[in-house]
C-alpha positions as CSV (number, residue, x, y, z in Angstrom):
1,M,97.7,-141.2,40.6
2,A,99.9,-141.1,43.1
3,Q,102.8,-138.3,43.1
4,K,106.5,-138.6,42.0
5,T,108.8,-137.2,43.9
6,G,112.8,-137.3,43.9
7,K,114.6,-139.9,41.4
8,A,111.2,-141.3,40.8
9,A,110.3,-138.0,38.2
10,Q,113.8,-137.5,36.3
11,G,111.6,-137.8,33.0
12,L,111.4,-134.1,33.5
13,G,114.5,-133.6,35.7
14,V,112.4,-131.6,38.4
15,D,110.0,-133.5,41.7
16,G,107.1,-133.5,42.4
17,A,106.9,-130.1,45.1
18,T,109.9,-128.3,42.3
19,A,106.9,-128.9,40.0
20,K,104.2,-127.4,41.9
21,Q,106.1,-124.7,42.6
22,L,107.0,-123.8,38.7
23,L,103.2,-124.5,37.6
24,H,102.2,-122.4,40.9
25,E,104.2,-119.1,40.3
26,M,102.9,-118.8,36.7
27,M,99.7,-119.4,37.0
28,L,100.0,-117.3,40.1
29,I,101.0,-114.7,37.3
30,R,98.8,-115.0,35.0
31,R,96.0,-114.3,37.2
32,F,98.0,-111.2,38.6
33,E,97.7,-109.9,34.9
34,E,94.2,-110.8,34.3
35,K,93.6,-109.2,37.2
36,A,95.7,-106.4,36.6
37,A,93.1,-106.3,33.0
38,E,90.2,-106.6,34.4
39,N,90.9,-103.3,37.0
40,Y,92.1,-101.0,34.3
41,A,89.4,-101.7,32.5
42,L,87.3,-100.3,35.1
43,G,89.3,-97.9,35.5
44,K,90.9,-98.0,39.0
45,I,94.1,-99.0,37.1
46,G,95.3,-95.0,35.5
47,G,98.5,-94.8,33.0
48,F,100.2,-97.5,31.1
49,L,99.6,-101.2,31.5
50,H,102.5,-103.8,29.9
51,L,101.1,-107.7,30.1
52,S,103.2,-110.7,29.9
53,I,100.3,-112.7,29.5
54,G,102.1,-116.1,27.4
55,E,105.6,-115.3,28.6
56,E,105.0,-116.5,32.4
57,A,107.8,-119.4,31.4
58,V,110.4,-117.3,30.9
59,A,110.2,-115.1,34.6
60,V,109.6,-118.7,36.2
61,G,112.2,-120.9,34.8
62,V,114.7,-118.1,35.2
63,T,114.3,-117.1,38.7
64,S,114.0,-120.9,40.2
65,V,117.5,-121.2,39.3
66,L,118.3,-118.1,41.0
67,R,119.6,-117.0,44.7
68,Q,117.5,-115.0,47.1
69,D,120.7,-112.5,47.1
70,D,120.7,-112.5,42.9
71,Y,119.7,-109.2,41.3
72,A,116.8,-109.0,38.6
73,I,116.3,-105.2,36.6
74,S,113.5,-105.7,33.3
75,T,111.8,-103.1,31.4
76,Y,108.5,-101.7,32.1
77,R,106.3,-105.1,31.2
78,E,108.1,-106.5,34.3
79,H,105.4,-107.5,37.1
80,G,105.9,-111.4,36.1
81,H,109.7,-110.6,36.7
82,C,109.2,-109.1,40.2
83,L,106.5,-112.0,41.3
84,A,108.7,-114.6,40.0
85,K,111.7,-113.1,42.5
86,G,109.3,-112.5,45.2
87,S,107.5,-109.6,45.8
88,D,104.4,-109.6,47.4
89,P,101.6,-109.7,45.3
90,K,99.8,-107.5,47.2
91,R,102.1,-104.6,47.7
92,A,102.4,-105.3,43.6
93,M,98.8,-104.4,42.5
94,A,98.5,-101.5,45.1
95,E,101.2,-100.3,43.3
96,L,99.8,-101.0,40.1
97,F,96.6,-99.1,42.0
98,G,98.8,-96.1,42.1
99,R,98.1,-96.6,46.8
100,S,100.4,-96.2,49.5
101,D,101.4,-99.6,50.4
102,G,102.5,-100.0,46.7
103,L,105.8,-101.3,46.1
104,S,107.2,-98.0,45.7
105,K,104.3,-95.7,47.5
106,G,101.7,-95.8,44.5
107,K,104.2,-93.7,42.5
108,G,105.8,-95.8,40.3
109,G,102.6,-97.2,38.7
110,S,102.5,-100.9,36.6
111,M,105.5,-100.0,34.9
112,H,108.3,-99.1,37.8
113,L,108.2,-101.7,40.0
114,F,111.0,-101.9,42.5
115,D,111.4,-103.7,45.4
116,K,114.6,-103.7,47.3
117,S,113.9,-106.3,49.9
118,V,113.7,-109.2,47.5
119,N,116.6,-107.2,45.4
120,F,114.3,-106.5,42.3
121,L,116.3,-103.0,40.6
122,G,113.3,-102.4,38.7
123,G,111.3,-101.6,35.8
124,H,112.2,-99.4,33.3
125,A,110.5,-97.9,31.1
126,I,113.0,-96.0,28.2
127,V,113.9,-99.2,26.1
128,G,117.4,-100.5,26.5
129,A,118.3,-97.9,29.0
130,H,118.8,-100.5,31.7
131,L,121.1,-103.0,30.4
132,P,124.0,-100.6,31.0
133,L,122.8,-100.8,34.6
134,A,122.9,-104.2,34.9
135,A,126.5,-103.8,34.1
136,G,126.9,-102.0,36.8
137,V,125.4,-103.9,39.1
138,G,127.7,-106.7,37.7
139,F,130.7,-104.3,37.8
140,A,129.4,-103.5,41.7
141,I,129.2,-107.5,41.9
142,K,133.0,-108.5,41.2
143,Y,134.5,-104.9,42.4
144,Q,133.2,-105.9,46.1
145,G,134.0,-109.5,45.5
146,G,131.0,-111.3,45.3
147,D,129.2,-114.4,43.9
148,Q,125.6,-112.8,43.1
149,V,124.4,-112.8,39.5
150,C,122.0,-109.8,37.9
151,V,119.5,-111.5,35.5
152,C,118.7,-108.4,32.8
153,Y,115.6,-108.7,30.8
154,F,114.7,-107.0,27.7
155,G,112.5,-107.4,24.8
156,D,114.3,-107.5,20.9
157,G,112.6,-103.8,20.4
158,A,115.6,-103.1,22.9
159,V,118.3,-105.0,20.1
160,P,119.2,-102.2,17.7
161,E,119.5,-99.8,20.8
162,G,123.5,-98.7,21.2
163,E,122.6,-99.7,24.6
164,F,122.2,-103.5,23.6
165,H,125.6,-103.3,22.2
166,E,127.3,-101.3,25.0
167,A,126.1,-103.0,27.7
168,L,127.4,-106.7,26.0
169,N,131.0,-105.5,25.3
170,L,131.5,-104.1,28.6
171,S,130.2,-107.8,30.2
172,A,132.2,-109.4,27.7
173,L,135.3,-106.9,28.2
174,W,135.1,-106.9,31.7
175,K,133.6,-109.9,32.6
176,L,131.1,-109.1,34.9
177,P,128.3,-111.4,36.4
178,V,125.6,-110.7,34.2
179,V,122.6,-113.2,32.3
180,Y,121.1,-111.4,29.4
181,V,117.7,-112.2,29.0
182,C,115.8,-111.6,25.4
183,E,112.2,-111.7,25.6
184,N,112.0,-112.3,22.1
185,N,107.9,-111.8,20.8
186,R,108.8,-111.4,17.2
187,Y,107.1,-107.6,17.7
188,A,108.6,-105.8,19.8
189,M,106.0,-103.3,20.7
190,G,104.6,-103.9,16.7
191,T,106.6,-104.1,14.4
192,S,108.4,-107.6,12.9
193,L,111.2,-108.4,13.7
194,E,111.8,-108.8,10.0
195,R,110.9,-105.0,9.8
196,A,113.2,-104.4,12.7
197,L,116.6,-106.5,12.7
198,A,118.9,-107.2,9.5
199,Q,120.1,-110.0,11.3
200,T,116.6,-112.2,12.8
201,E,118.8,-114.2,15.3
202,I,119.4,-112.7,18.1
203,Y,121.6,-114.5,20.0
204,K,124.0,-114.9,17.4
205,F,124.9,-111.1,18.9
206,G,126.4,-113.0,21.7
207,E,128.9,-114.7,19.8
208,T,129.8,-111.8,18.2
209,Y,131.3,-110.4,21.5
210,G,132.5,-113.6,22.4
211,I,129.9,-114.8,25.3
212,P,128.1,-118.0,25.3
213,S,124.8,-117.7,23.7
214,E,122.0,-119.6,22.9
215,P,118.2,-119.5,21.6
216,V,116.0,-121.7,24.1
217,D,111.9,-122.3,23.8
218,G,110.8,-119.2,25.7
219,M,107.1,-121.6,26.0
220,D,109.2,-124.3,28.0
221,V,109.5,-123.7,31.4
222,L,112.2,-126.3,32.2
223,A,114.0,-125.0,29.0
224,I,114.5,-121.9,30.0
225,R,115.1,-123.5,33.8
226,E,118.1,-125.4,31.9
227,S,119.8,-122.9,29.9
228,T,119.7,-120.5,32.5
229,R,121.0,-122.9,35.2
230,K,123.9,-123.3,33.1
231,A,124.1,-119.4,32.5
232,V,124.1,-118.3,36.3
233,E,126.6,-121.0,37.2
234,R,129.5,-119.9,34.9
235,A,128.8,-116.6,35.6
236,R,128.7,-117.0,39.7
237,K,132.1,-119.1,38.8
238,D,134.0,-117.3,36.9
239,K,131.8,-114.0,36.0
240,T,131.2,-114.9,32.5
241,P,128.2,-112.9,30.8
242,A,125.7,-114.6,28.6
243,L,123.0,-113.8,26.5
244,L,119.9,-116.0,26.2
245,E,117.2,-115.5,23.7
246,A,113.9,-116.7,24.8
247,R,111.9,-117.5,22.1
248,T,108.7,-116.4,23.8
249,Y,104.8,-115.0,22.1
250,R,102.9,-112.0,24.2
251,F,99.4,-113.6,23.6
252,R,98.0,-109.9,24.2
253,G,99.1,-106.6,22.8
254,H,101.9,-104.3,23.4
255,S,99.6,-102.2,26.4
256,M,95.5,-102.5,27.3
257,R,96.1,-99.6,24.8
258,D,96.6,-101.9,22.3
259,P,94.7,-104.7,23.4
260,A,95.3,-107.5,20.8
261,G,97.5,-106.4,18.4
262,A,95.7,-106.9,15.6
263,V,97.2,-104.3,13.3
264,Y,99.9,-106.0,12.4
265,R,99.3,-109.6,13.8
266,T,96.3,-111.8,12.3
267,K,93.4,-113.6,14.9
268,E,94.6,-117.1,13.5
269,E,98.1,-116.4,14.3
270,V,97.2,-115.6,17.7
271,E,95.5,-118.5,18.4
272,R,97.9,-121.0,16.9
273,E,100.0,-119.3,19.6
274,K,97.7,-119.9,22.4
275,L,98.1,-123.8,21.6
276,R,101.9,-123.5,23.3
277,D,100.1,-122.4,25.9
278,P,103.9,-122.4,28.5
279,I,101.0,-123.4,32.1
280,V,98.9,-125.5,30.0
281,L,102.2,-127.5,28.1
282,F,103.9,-127.8,31.4
283,R,100.8,-128.2,33.6
284,D,100.1,-132.0,31.1
285,R,103.7,-132.7,30.8
286,A,103.9,-132.7,34.6
287,V,100.0,-134.4,35.2
288,G,100.7,-137.0,32.2
289,A,104.8,-137.6,34.3
290,G,102.9,-137.8,37.3
291,L,104.7,-135.1,39.4
292,L,101.1,-133.7,40.2
293,T,97.8,-134.4,40.5
294,G,94.2,-132.9,39.1
295,E,93.9,-131.8,43.1
296,D,97.2,-131.3,42.4
297,V,96.0,-128.7,39.7
298,Q,93.3,-127.5,41.9
299,G,94.6,-126.6,45.0
300,I,97.1,-124.7,43.2
301,E,93.6,-123.0,41.1
302,K,92.1,-122.2,44.3
303,D,95.3,-121.4,46.1
304,V,96.7,-118.8,43.1
305,N,92.6,-117.3,43.1
306,D,93.0,-116.7,46.8
307,I,95.7,-115.4,47.0
308,I,95.2,-112.4,43.9
309,D,91.6,-112.2,45.0
310,E,93.5,-111.4,48.9
311,A,95.5,-108.2,46.2
312,V,92.8,-106.6,44.4
313,A,90.7,-106.0,48.2
314,F,94.3,-105.3,49.6
315,A,95.1,-102.4,46.9
316,D,91.7,-101.6,47.0
317,A,91.6,-101.0,50.6
318,S,94.9,-99.1,50.8
319,P,95.4,-95.4,50.7
320,E,95.3,-93.1,48.1
321,P,99.6,-91.6,48.4
322,A,99.3,-87.9,50.8
323,S,100.4,-84.9,49.0
324,E,103.4,-84.7,51.1
325,E,104.9,-87.7,49.4
326,L,105.2,-85.2,46.2
327,F,108.3,-84.3,47.9
328,T,109.3,-87.2,49.0
329,D,112.0,-89.8,47.3
330,I,113.7,-87.2,45.2
331,Y,116.9,-86.4,44.4
332,K,117.8,-83.1,45.1
333,D,121.4,-80.5,46.3
């Protein structure tokens, strides 16, 4: 089957080159995290490790409509967001290994990736604490007369927090160019949505503050891409914030300390949700529409495997931070 581009591929709203990029980025994130899990089990990665396997469509769909000078800020489950924004997988993996060539010189680890070069403003470990920071970024953009947008990722577990409501209220009141993206995986750390929220349709909280809000299928990269495109255009044009509720599903548990999430959900549920794997769904749609061929998919898989193998080798070869690094990059009088 010949690969279609341009107008010939209008059925999915993207051309062959874009389809290839979307699939490549989702597969890159998936392989990065699979390798991270392997190396955590080998003892090469310490501390906490939170994987977003199953949620790749959100990071990739959102980032696909951003400009390079737009900003993104996230939670501690940020590997995919950071890679989608353009960070080097080698330096990201080195950070997970705690090595000096990492994005944060090995001092941040998995939960604190930060990359100023691509305007990725970090993973933040305190639930909900980064939402006011996103509002602050939006205020800075507006104050300086820019037309950038800040995307703020957070999970459903942050919604009951006061920072969520404060950030949305200020963003609406001051008209700040922030697109809030809730990755609703239905369980937060391990508590079901129904046991945590009186209002389980999270997007409706945005309506309370008078900002455009909508739910979107978080397993469909094209749906996420289109919803984000509209939100970003509004934010860029007239500084209108937005709330997107991406209804997604995490195939792994909360962290590597909870690898399967078996305490609060059944194996049958997880296997059922895996039938909605965003990578498989998009791959099959793209091939079926003639956007990609089987050879294209094989080529992407090989390229992704090579990139991640190189990243692991780079991280392994990177030196440990020198003891003097304990006293650098800190605030002091």
